[in-house]
BALOBA-1460 file (C-alpha; in Angstrom, 3 decimals):
// residues 315
<rec num="1" residu="m" x="-13.353" y="-25.334" z="7.706"/>
<rec num="2" residu="q" x="-9.649" y="-25.034" z="8.425"/>
<rec num="3" residu="i" x="-8.298" y="-23.028" z="5.483"/>
<rec num="4" residu="l" x="-4.790" y="-21.859" z="4.699"/>
<rec num="5" residu="v" x="-4.229" y="-18.852" z="2.430"/>
<rec num="6" residu="y" x="-0.654" y="-19.283" z="1.201"/>
<rec num="7" residu="g" x="0.402" y="-15.780" z="0.197"/>
<rec num="8" residu="a" x="-0.447" y="-12.445" z="1.800"/>
<rec num="9" residu="g" x="-0.378" y="-9.973" z="-1.054"/>
<rec num="10" residu="v" x="-3.412" y="-8.081" z="-2.317"/>
<rec num="11" residu="l" x="-5.316" y="-11.116" z="-3.613"/>
<rec num="12" residu="g" x="-4.423" y="-13.394" z="-0.727"/>
<rec num="13" residu="s" x="-5.293" y="-10.798" z="1.883"/>
<rec num="14" residu="y" x="-8.684" y="-10.100" z="0.349"/>
<rec num="15" residu="l" x="-9.425" y="-13.815" z="-0.004"/>
<rec num="16" residu="a" x="-8.540" y="-14.346" z="3.676"/>
<rec num="17" residu="h" x="-10.831" y="-11.447" z="4.602"/>
<rec num="18" residu="e" x="-13.805" y="-13.002" z="2.805"/>
<rec num="19" residu="l" x="-13.145" y="-16.505" z="4.136"/>
<rec num="20" residu="e" x="-12.903" y="-15.125" z="7.672"/>
<rec num="21" residu="r" x="-16.217" y="-13.326" z="7.169"/>
<rec num="22" residu="g" x="-17.630" y="-16.622" z="5.934"/>
<rec num="23" residu="g" x="-17.036" y="-18.217" z="9.320"/>
<rec num="24" residu="h" x="-13.932" y="-20.293" z="8.577"/>
<rec num="25" residu="k" x="-10.792" y="-20.700" z="10.666"/>
<rec num="26" residu="v" x="-8.295" y="-18.950" z="8.422"/>
<rec num="27" residu="t" x="-4.514" y="-19.121" z="8.614"/>
<rec num="28" residu="m" x="-2.302" y="-16.936" z="6.435"/>
<rec num="29" residu="l" x="1.205" y="-17.880" z="5.389"/>
<rec num="30" residu="a" x="3.400" y="-14.798" z="5.147"/>
<rec num="31" residu="r" x="7.042" y="-13.959" z="5.650"/>
<rec num="32" residu="g" x="9.240" y="-11.078" z="6.697"/>
<rec num="33" residu="r" x="7.725" y="-7.659" z="7.127"/>
<rec num="34" residu="r" x="4.313" y="-8.748" z="5.890"/>
<rec num="35" residu="a" x="4.099" y="-11.461" z="8.560"/>
<rec num="36" residu="d" x="5.071" y="-8.907" z="11.198"/>
<rec num="37" residu="e" x="2.333" y="-6.535" z="10.003"/>
<rec num="38" residu="l" x="-0.328" y="-9.234" z="10.125"/>
<rec num="39" residu="e" x="0.707" y="-10.384" z="13.594"/>
<rec num="40" residu="k" x="0.774" y="-6.849" z="14.981"/>
<rec num="41" residu="n" x="-2.179" y="-5.164" z="13.255"/>
<rec num="42" residu="g" x="-4.251" y="-7.959" z="11.726"/>
<rec num="43" residu="n" x="-5.387" y="-8.189" z="8.114"/>
<rec num="44" residu="v" x="-6.191" y="-4.545" z="7.389"/>
<rec num="45" residu="i" x="-7.908" y="-3.842" z="4.069"/>
<rec num="46" residu="r" x="-9.049" y="-0.512" z="2.676"/>
<rec num="47" residu="h" x="-11.810" y="-1.194" z="0.163"/>
<rec num="48" residu="y" x="-11.034" y="1.511" z="-2.384"/>
<rec num="49" residu="l" x="-14.375" y="1.783" z="-4.161"/>
<rec num="50" residu="q" x="-16.497" y="0.944" z="-1.113"/>
<rec num="51" residu="f" x="-14.955" y="3.708" z="1.070"/>
<rec num="52" residu="r" x="-14.419" y="1.526" z="4.121"/>
<rec num="53" residu="t" x="-11.686" y="-0.273" z="6.030"/>
<rec num="54" residu="t" x="-11.891" y="-3.706" z="7.651"/>
<rec num="55" residu="v" x="-9.630" y="-5.478" z="10.131"/>
<rec num="56" residu="h" x="-9.500" y="-9.210" z="10.873"/>
<rec num="57" residu="n" x="-7.154" y="-10.933" z="13.266"/>
<rec num="58" residu="v" x="-5.857" y="-14.103" z="11.642"/>
<rec num="59" residu="r" x="-3.429" y="-16.811" z="12.618"/>
<rec num="60" residu="v" x="-0.105" y="-16.343" z="10.832"/>
<rec num="61" residu="i" x="2.531" y="-18.937" z="9.984"/>
<rec num="62" residu="r" x="5.837" y="-18.408" z="8.190"/>
<rec num="63" residu="e" x="6.496" y="-21.937" z="6.921"/>
<rec num="64" residu="l" x="4.277" y="-24.837" z="5.869"/>
<rec num="65" residu="q" x="5.241" y="-28.052" z="7.626"/>
<rec num="66" residu="p" x="4.280" y="-31.488" z="6.251"/>
<rec num="67" residu="d" x="1.963" y="-32.242" z="9.184"/>
<rec num="68" residu="d" x="0.104" y="-28.894" z="9.053"/>
<rec num="69" residu="v" x="-3.118" y="-30.318" z="7.623"/>
<rec num="70" residu="y" x="-5.911" y="-28.069" z="6.318"/>
<rec num="71" residu="d" x="-9.259" y="-28.831" z="4.728"/>
<rec num="72" residu="l" x="-8.311" y="-26.556" z="1.845"/>
<rec num="73" residu="i" x="-5.240" y="-24.584" z="0.805"/>
<rec num="74" residu="f" x="-5.494" y="-21.549" z="-1.482"/>
<rec num="75" residu="v" x="-2.121" y="-20.619" z="-2.956"/>
<rec num="76" residu="v" x="-2.381" y="-16.994" z="-4.078"/>
<rec num="77" residu="m" x="0.664" y="-15.441" z="-5.717"/>
<rec num="78" residu="k" x="2.275" y="-14.159" z="-8.892"/>
<rec num="79" residu="y" x="2.909" y="-16.672" z="-11.665"/>
<rec num="80" residu="p" x="6.742" y="-16.618" z="-11.377"/>
<rec num="81" residu="d" x="6.490" y="-17.423" z="-7.647"/>
<rec num="82" residu="f" x="4.442" y="-20.626" z="-7.871"/>
<rec num="83" residu="e" x="7.382" y="-22.867" z="-8.746"/>
<rec num="84" residu="s" x="9.295" y="-22.040" z="-5.554"/>
<rec num="85" residu="v" x="6.454" y="-23.185" z="-3.270"/>
<rec num="86" residu="l" x="5.574" y="-26.441" z="-5.030"/>
<rec num="87" residu="p" x="7.990" y="-28.613" z="-2.980"/>
<rec num="88" residu="a" x="6.485" y="-27.471" z="0.347"/>
<rec num="89" residu="l" x="2.954" y="-27.968" z="-0.989"/>
<rec num="90" residu="a" x="3.773" y="-31.433" z="-2.286"/>
<rec num="91" residu="a" x="5.339" y="-32.487" z="1.026"/>
<rec num="92" residu="n" x="2.334" y="-31.258" z="3.006"/>
<rec num="93" residu="h" x="-0.353" y="-33.810" z="3.883"/>
<rec num="94" residu="s" x="-3.342" y="-31.610" z="2.987"/>
<rec num="95" residu="r" x="-5.342" y="-33.099" z="0.120"/>
<rec num="96" residu="h" x="-7.130" y="-30.148" z="-1.519"/>
<rec num="97" residu="i" x="-5.209" y="-27.301" z="-3.161"/>
<rec num="98" residu="v" x="-6.308" y="-24.358" z="-5.308"/>
<rec num="99" residu="l" x="-3.589" y="-22.427" z="-7.163"/>
<rec num="100" residu="m" x="-4.990" y="-18.930" z="-7.733"/>
<rec num="101" residu="g" x="-3.561" y="-16.316" z="-10.094"/>
<rec num="102" residu="n" x="-2.187" y="-15.882" z="-13.606"/>
<rec num="103" residu="n" x="-0.705" y="-19.186" z="-14.695"/>
<rec num="104" residu="a" x="0.797" y="-20.226" z="-18.020"/>
<rec num="105" residu="s" x="1.750" y="-23.774" z="-16.972"/>
<rec num="106" residu="p" x="-0.928" y="-25.310" z="-14.730"/>
<rec num="107" residu="g" x="-0.460" y="-28.808" z="-16.167"/>
<rec num="108" residu="p" x="3.151" y="-29.283" z="-15.019"/>
<rec num="109" residu="m" x="2.274" y="-27.814" z="-11.629"/>
<rec num="110" residu="e" x="-0.568" y="-30.262" z="-11.102"/>
<rec num="111" residu="e" x="1.638" y="-33.157" z="-12.218"/>
<rec num="112" residu="y" x="4.396" y="-32.136" z="-9.804"/>
<rec num="113" residu="l" x="2.041" y="-31.919" z="-6.826"/>
<rec num="114" residu="q" x="0.418" y="-35.254" z="-7.540"/>
<rec num="115" residu="t" x="3.684" y="-37.045" z="-8.315"/>
<rec num="116" residu="h" x="5.678" y="-35.818" z="-5.321"/>
<rec num="117" residu="s" x="3.020" y="-35.904" z="-2.601"/>
<rec num="118" residu="p" x="2.847" y="-38.647" z="0.050"/>
<rec num="119" residu="v" x="-0.973" y="-38.392" z="-0.043"/>
<rec num="120" residu="p" x="-3.439" y="-38.176" z="-2.978"/>
<rec num="121" residu="k" x="-3.925" y="-34.546" z="-3.954"/>
<rec num="122" residu="k" x="-6.870" y="-32.844" z="-5.603"/>
<rec num="123" residu="v" x="-5.705" y="-29.729" z="-7.475"/>
<rec num="124" residu="a" x="-7.708" y="-26.891" z="-8.990"/>
<rec num="125" residu="f" x="-6.795" y="-23.569" z="-10.566"/>
<rec num="126" residu="a" x="-8.517" y="-20.233" z="-10.127"/>
<rec num="127" residu="f" x="-8.403" y="-16.543" z="-10.928"/>
<rec num="128" residu="q" x="-9.779" y="-13.798" z="-8.707"/>
<rec num="129" residu="s" x="-10.737" y="-10.542" z="-10.449"/>
<rec num="130" residu="i" x="-9.255" y="-7.891" z="-8.180"/>
<rec num="131" residu="a" x="-6.485" y="-5.293" z="-8.269"/>
<rec num="132" residu="g" x="-4.799" y="-3.199" z="-5.633"/>
<rec num="133" residu="w" x="-1.576" y="-2.527" z="-3.782"/>
<rec num="134" residu="r" x="0.026" y="-2.600" z="-0.353"/>
<rec num="135" residu="e" x="0.725" y="0.641" z="1.465"/>
<rec num="136" residu="n" x="1.843" y="1.441" z="5.020"/>
<rec num="137" residu="g" x="0.969" y="-1.923" z="6.489"/>
<rec num="138" residu="l" x="-2.421" y="-2.328" z="4.845"/>
<rec num="139" residu="v" x="-3.864" y="-3.616" z="1.598"/>
<rec num="140" residu="i" x="-5.854" y="-1.367" z="-0.718"/>
<rec num="141" residu="s" x="-8.220" y="-3.477" z="-2.815"/>
<rec num="142" residu="v" x="-9.959" y="-2.350" z="-5.985"/>
<rec num="143" residu="r" x="-12.879" y="-4.605" z="-6.802"/>
<rec num="144" residu="s" x="-16.555" y="-4.838" z="-7.660"/>
<rec num="145" residu="p" x="-19.150" y="-5.488" z="-4.930"/>
<rec num="146" residu="r" x="-19.248" y="-9.192" z="-5.910"/>
<rec num="147" residu="t" x="-15.709" y="-10.201" z="-6.787"/>
<rec num="148" residu="k" x="-15.654" y="-12.880" z="-9.462"/>
<rec num="149" residu="i" x="-13.652" y="-16.100" z="-9.225"/>
<rec num="150" residu="n" x="-13.212" y="-18.458" z="-12.173"/>
<rec num="151" residu="i" x="-12.182" y="-21.895" z="-11.005"/>
<rec num="152" residu="g" x="-11.807" y="-25.404" z="-12.377"/>
<rec num="153" residu="g" x="-9.619" y="-28.330" z="-13.322"/>
<rec num="154" residu="l" x="-7.733" y="-29.192" z="-16.479"/>
<rec num="155" residu="g" x="-10.147" y="-30.603" z="-19.020"/>
<rec num="156" residu="q" x="-12.491" y="-32.303" z="-16.598"/>
<rec num="157" residu="d" x="-15.186" y="-31.405" z="-14.092"/>
<rec num="158" residu="l" x="-13.960" y="-31.174" z="-10.509"/>
<rec num="159" residu="s" x="-15.163" y="-34.164" z="-8.528"/>
<rec num="160" residu="w" x="-14.478" y="-32.287" z="-5.292"/>
<rec num="161" residu="r" x="-16.113" y="-28.944" z="-6.049"/>
<rec num="162" residu="s" x="-18.326" y="-29.359" z="-2.957"/>
<rec num="163" residu="v" x="-15.227" y="-28.610" z="-0.843"/>
<rec num="164" residu="i" x="-14.711" y="-25.310" z="-2.698"/>
<rec num="165" residu="d" x="-18.430" y="-24.498" z="-2.533"/>
<rec num="166" residu="q" x="-18.364" y="-24.994" z="1.227"/>
<rec num="167" residu="a" x="-15.446" y="-22.575" z="1.518"/>
<rec num="168" residu="l" x="-17.038" y="-19.840" z="-0.613"/>
<rec num="169" residu="v" x="-20.760" y="-20.176" z="0.086"/>
<rec num="170" residu="n" x="-21.018" y="-17.509" z="2.800"/>
<rec num="171" residu="t" x="-18.712" y="-15.003" z="1.113"/>
<rec num="172" residu="k" x="-19.459" y="-12.176" z="-1.290"/>
<rec num="173" residu="f" x="-17.618" y="-13.947" z="-4.083"/>
<rec num="174" residu="k" x="-19.402" y="-14.835" z="-7.299"/>
<rec num="175" residu="w" x="-17.736" y="-17.989" z="-8.576"/>
<rec num="176" residu="s" x="-18.159" y="-20.105" z="-11.662"/>
<rec num="177" residu="y" x="-16.572" y="-23.380" z="-12.732"/>
<rec num="178" residu="q" x="-14.650" y="-23.827" z="-15.957"/>
<rec num="179" residu="k" x="-14.111" y="-27.291" z="-17.393"/>
<rec num="180" residu="d" x="-10.598" y="-26.418" z="-18.611"/>
<rec num="181" residu="m" x="-8.821" y="-23.698" z="-16.634"/>
<rec num="182" residu="d" x="-5.703" y="-24.139" z="-18.752"/>
<rec num="183" residu="e" x="-7.614" y="-22.736" z="-21.743"/>
<rec num="184" residu="w" x="-9.217" y="-20.037" z="-19.600"/>
<rec num="185" residu="l" x="-5.910" y="-18.906" z="-18.085"/>
<rec num="186" residu="k" x="-4.103" y="-18.833" z="-21.438"/>
<rec num="187" residu="s" x="-7.003" y="-16.915" z="-23.000"/>
<rec num="188" residu="h" x="-6.819" y="-14.457" z="-20.129"/>
<rec num="189" residu="f" x="-3.136" y="-13.644" z="-20.341"/>
<rec num="190" residu="v" x="-3.068" y="-13.247" z="-24.130"/>
<rec num="191" residu="f" x="-5.827" y="-10.668" z="-23.609"/>
<rec num="192" residu="i" x="-4.257" y="-8.712" z="-20.751"/>
<rec num="193" residu="l" x="-0.655" y="-8.589" z="-21.995"/>
<rec num="194" residu="p" x="-1.356" y="-6.288" z="-24.983"/>
<rec num="195" residu="l" x="-3.367" y="-4.014" z="-22.686"/>
<rec num="196" residu="n" x="-0.469" y="-3.760" z="-20.260"/>
<rec num="197" residu="f" x="1.927" y="-2.746" z="-23.028"/>
<rec num="198" residu="i" x="-0.035" y="0.533" z="-23.229"/>
<rec num="199" residu="t" x="1.365" y="1.671" z="-19.897"/>
<rec num="200" residu="s" x="4.987" y="1.196" z="-20.900"/>
<rec num="201" residu="s" x="4.398" y="2.944" z="-24.238"/>
<rec num="202" residu="y" x="3.310" y="6.128" z="-22.479"/>
<rec num="203" residu="n" x="5.129" y="5.742" z="-19.146"/>
<rec num="204" residu="g" x="1.806" y="5.591" z="-17.357"/>
<rec num="205" residu="h" x="0.225" y="8.633" z="-19.030"/>
<rec num="206" residu="l" x="-2.893" y="6.760" z="-20.069"/>
<rec num="207" residu="r" x="-5.023" y="9.787" z="-20.934"/>
<rec num="208" residu="r" x="-2.493" y="10.582" z="-23.634"/>
<rec num="209" residu="a" x="-2.532" y="6.964" z="-24.755"/>
<rec num="210" residu="a" x="-6.319" y="7.156" z="-25.144"/>
<rec num="211" residu="k" x="-5.808" y="9.666" z="-27.961"/>
<rec num="212" residu="d" x="-3.353" y="7.484" z="-29.889"/>
<rec num="213" residu="k" x="-5.471" y="5.799" z="-32.554"/>
<rec num="214" residu="k" x="-2.590" y="3.745" z="-33.946"/>
<rec num="215" residu="l" x="-1.729" y="2.355" z="-30.513"/>
<rec num="216" residu="l" x="-5.297" y="1.314" z="-29.726"/>
<rec num="217" residu="h" x="-5.663" y="-0.480" z="-33.041"/>
<rec num="218" residu="l" x="-2.339" y="-2.247" z="-32.450"/>
<rec num="219" residu="v" x="-3.675" y="-3.476" z="-29.107"/>
<rec num="220" residu="i" x="-6.812" y="-4.888" z="-30.729"/>
<rec num="221" residu="d" x="-4.779" y="-6.527" z="-33.510"/>
<rec num="222" residu="a" x="-2.371" y="-8.012" z="-30.948"/>
<rec num="223" residu="v" x="-5.223" y="-9.497" z="-28.919"/>
<rec num="224" residu="d" x="-6.593" y="-11.107" z="-32.083"/>
<rec num="225" residu="e" x="-3.154" y="-12.468" z="-32.950"/>
<rec num="226" residu="g" x="-2.881" y="-13.914" z="-29.448"/>
<rec num="227" residu="h" x="-6.169" y="-15.723" z="-29.913"/>
<rec num="228" residu="q" x="-4.983" y="-17.099" z="-33.263"/>
<rec num="229" residu="v" x="-1.785" y="-18.397" z="-31.629"/>
<rec num="230" residu="l" x="-3.879" y="-20.252" z="-29.052"/>
<rec num="231" residu="e" x="-6.119" y="-21.725" z="-31.746"/>
<rec num="232" residu="k" x="-3.131" y="-22.921" z="-33.784"/>
<rec num="233" residu="n" x="-1.908" y="-24.693" z="-30.652"/>
<rec num="234" residu="g" x="-5.250" y="-26.477" z="-30.346"/>
<rec num="235" residu="y" x="-6.740" y="-24.359" z="-27.545"/>
<rec num="236" residu="t" x="-10.274" y="-22.994" z="-27.515"/>
<rec num="237" residu="v" x="-10.425" y="-19.315" z="-26.587"/>
<rec num="238" residu="t" x="-12.470" y="-19.096" z="-23.388"/>
<rec num="239" residu="p" x="-14.893" y="-17.451" z="-23.029"/>
<rec num="240" residu="a" x="-15.819" y="-17.558" z="-26.716"/>
<rec num="241" residu="a" x="-17.161" y="-13.992" z="-26.597"/>
<rec num="242" residu="q" x="-13.634" y="-12.753" z="-25.892"/>
<rec num="243" residu="k" x="-12.479" y="-13.864" z="-29.337"/>
<rec num="244" residu="q" x="-15.490" y="-12.341" z="-31.055"/>
<rec num="245" residu="f" x="-14.934" y="-9.065" z="-29.210"/>
<rec num="246" residu="a" x="-11.496" y="-8.568" z="-30.761"/>
<rec num="247" residu="r" x="-12.283" y="-10.075" z="-34.150"/>
<rec num="248" residu="k" x="-15.810" y="-8.956" z="-34.986"/>
<rec num="249" residu="q" x="-16.601" y="-6.099" z="-32.598"/>
<rec num="250" residu="r" x="-13.547" y="-3.957" z="-33.141"/>
<rec num="251" residu="k" x="-15.399" y="-0.639" z="-33.042"/>
<rec num="252" residu="l" x="-16.919" y="-1.472" z="-29.664"/>
<rec num="253" residu="f" x="-13.578" y="-2.730" z="-28.364"/>
<rec num="254" residu="y" x="-11.899" y="0.482" z="-29.538"/>
<rec num="255" residu="f" x="-14.561" y="2.668" z="-27.925"/>
<rec num="256" residu="l" x="-14.450" y="0.858" z="-24.582"/>
<rec num="257" residu="l" x="-10.659" y="0.854" z="-24.541"/>
<rec num="258" residu="k" x="-10.599" y="4.594" z="-25.198"/>
<rec num="259" residu="i" x="-13.110" y="5.230" z="-22.415"/>
<rec num="260" residu="m" x="-11.230" y="3.034" z="-19.945"/>
<rec num="261" residu="l" x="-7.923" y="4.782" z="-20.601"/>
<rec num="262" residu="s" x="-9.593" y="8.130" z="-19.934"/>
<rec num="263" residu="t" x="-10.649" y="7.168" z="-16.403"/>
<rec num="264" residu="p" x="-8.469" y="7.170" z="-13.247"/>
<rec num="265" residu="i" x="-9.166" y="3.475" z="-12.596"/>
<rec num="266" residu="s" x="-7.090" y="2.499" z="-15.654"/>
<rec num="267" residu="g" x="-3.975" y="3.595" z="-13.769"/>
<rec num="268" residu="i" x="-4.615" y="0.720" z="-11.369"/>
<rec num="269" residu="l" x="-5.875" y="-1.916" z="-13.784"/>
<rec num="270" residu="l" x="-3.047" y="-1.367" z="-16.294"/>
<rec num="271" residu="s" x="-0.054" y="-1.122" z="-13.994"/>
<rec num="272" residu="d" x="2.124" y="-3.273" z="-11.760"/>
<rec num="273" residu="k" x="-0.684" y="-2.970" z="-9.195"/>
<rec num="274" residu="a" x="-2.499" y="-5.571" z="-11.305"/>
<rec num="275" residu="v" x="0.303" y="-7.387" z="-13.179"/>
<rec num="276" residu="s" x="3.875" y="-6.885" z="-11.948"/>
<rec num="277" residu="a" x="6.821" y="-6.378" z="-14.274"/>
<rec num="278" residu="n" x="8.344" y="-9.787" z="-13.506"/>
<rec num="279" residu="e" x="4.991" y="-11.475" z="-14.048"/>
<rec num="280" residu="t" x="4.572" y="-9.691" z="-17.383"/>
<rec num="281" residu="t" x="8.028" y="-10.917" z="-18.424"/>
<rec num="282" residu="a" x="7.237" y="-14.505" z="-17.426"/>
<rec num="283" residu="l" x="3.890" y="-14.481" z="-19.244"/>
<rec num="284" residu="q" x="5.487" y="-12.954" z="-22.335"/>
<rec num="285" residu="h" x="8.058" y="-15.767" z="-22.319"/>
<rec num="286" residu="a" x="5.211" y="-18.294" z="-22.146"/>
<rec num="287" residu="f" x="3.497" y="-16.581" z="-25.090"/>
<rec num="288" residu="n" x="6.729" y="-16.687" z="-27.095"/>
<rec num="289" residu="q" x="6.844" y="-20.450" z="-26.565"/>
<rec num="290" residu="l" x="3.258" y="-20.807" z="-27.782"/>
<rec num="291" residu="k" x="4.027" y="-18.607" z="-30.785"/>
<rec num="292" residu="k" x="7.080" y="-20.730" z="-31.633"/>
<rec num="293" residu="r" x="5.013" y="-23.924" z="-31.495"/>
<rec num="294" residu="a" x="2.353" y="-22.324" z="-33.685"/>
<rec num="295" residu="n" x="4.999" y="-21.189" z="-36.200"/>
<rec num="296" residu="m" x="3.015" y="-17.994" z="-36.675"/>
<rec num="297" residu="a" x="4.008" y="-14.372" z="-37.207"/>
<rec num="298" residu="t" x="2.507" y="-11.751" z="-34.868"/>
<rec num="299" residu="p" x="3.482" y="-8.383" z="-36.404"/>
<rec num="300" residu="a" x="1.068" y="-6.280" z="-34.339"/>
<rec num="301" residu="w" x="2.119" y="-7.944" z="-31.070"/>
<rec num="302" residu="d" x="5.812" y="-7.468" z="-31.935"/>
<rec num="303" residu="e" x="5.360" y="-3.806" z="-32.870"/>
<rec num="304" residu="l" x="3.311" y="-3.150" z="-29.757"/>
<rec num="305" residu="q" x="6.137" y="-4.391" z="-27.522"/>
<rec num="306" residu="r" x="8.540" y="-1.793" z="-28.917"/>
<rec num="307" residu="y" x="5.964" y="0.938" z="-29.610"/>
<rec num="308" residu="s" x="6.875" y="4.533" z="-28.891"/>
<rec num="309" residu="p" x="4.547" y="7.547" z="-29.337"/>
<rec num="310" residu="v" x="7.074" y="9.226" z="-31.636"/>
<rec num="311" residu="d" x="6.375" y="6.451" z="-34.144"/>
<rec num="312" residu="s" x="2.782" y="7.561" z="-34.448"/>
<rec num="313" residu="p" x="1.793" y="10.056" z="-37.147"/>
<rec num="314" residu="n" x="-0.687" y="11.538" z="-34.697"/>
<rec num="315" residu="k" x="2.136" y="12.750" z="-32.388"/>
């Protein structure tokens, strides 16, 4: 398959690596210094937990022209950046597009692509479970041996999932289809936002945060409030176990959160290496809109946003 990976950050670079390994002809769209690095050195990835480095030479483009047709385009970027690339994607004559990453407004994005395209477009949304950062011309990826991808449409089964299956079948990805990725993506960001507030509360000193009982309970309460906001807006929390985890398994949630914050890996998972500051701001704005529509108070969420250790009686 001819596949374009639009975006050459951590997630896009790792996706291109796997697709290249899977035998596809992969092109990466990058700009500026990142494009120069890829052209000079290839797609260099240090697999943090696997203790190895891989290099793949890939074709690099800096702009997407209307007549650059691919069998499949993966658009992999931060949520605030999607809007700026929609016009180029709509003008392009490729018919299959997957928007991958945190996304609070997939519906309007799909509508824009389908309304403004000269050809019929099939659009899906996905999330790849990986963290990492760029350093000295290479990407450092932090992932499990079988990186998970959740993928799907908006309230309906994908009629063209065979195209995606063909792209992923020879990779090490473990992928599953969701009937409504809008619900999945909203459920995801209302879960991760409270966790990311921990880092700002303690300026990255997560081992200290692990000892703050009040903070950890605020996080759990905020996650539950986020789920309630979604439900009041008519969304089903997906997966269902996520809601039960915060609402009925609080002791387990607390224990696992405390353990996670005590390990070095939390410094990667709960930092701008996973969710950048501008993405956090954009997702928080989206949550505020949902909260306004729900007409619901979220005292734990609000306190968590302004939480300082000096407010805790344990400090």
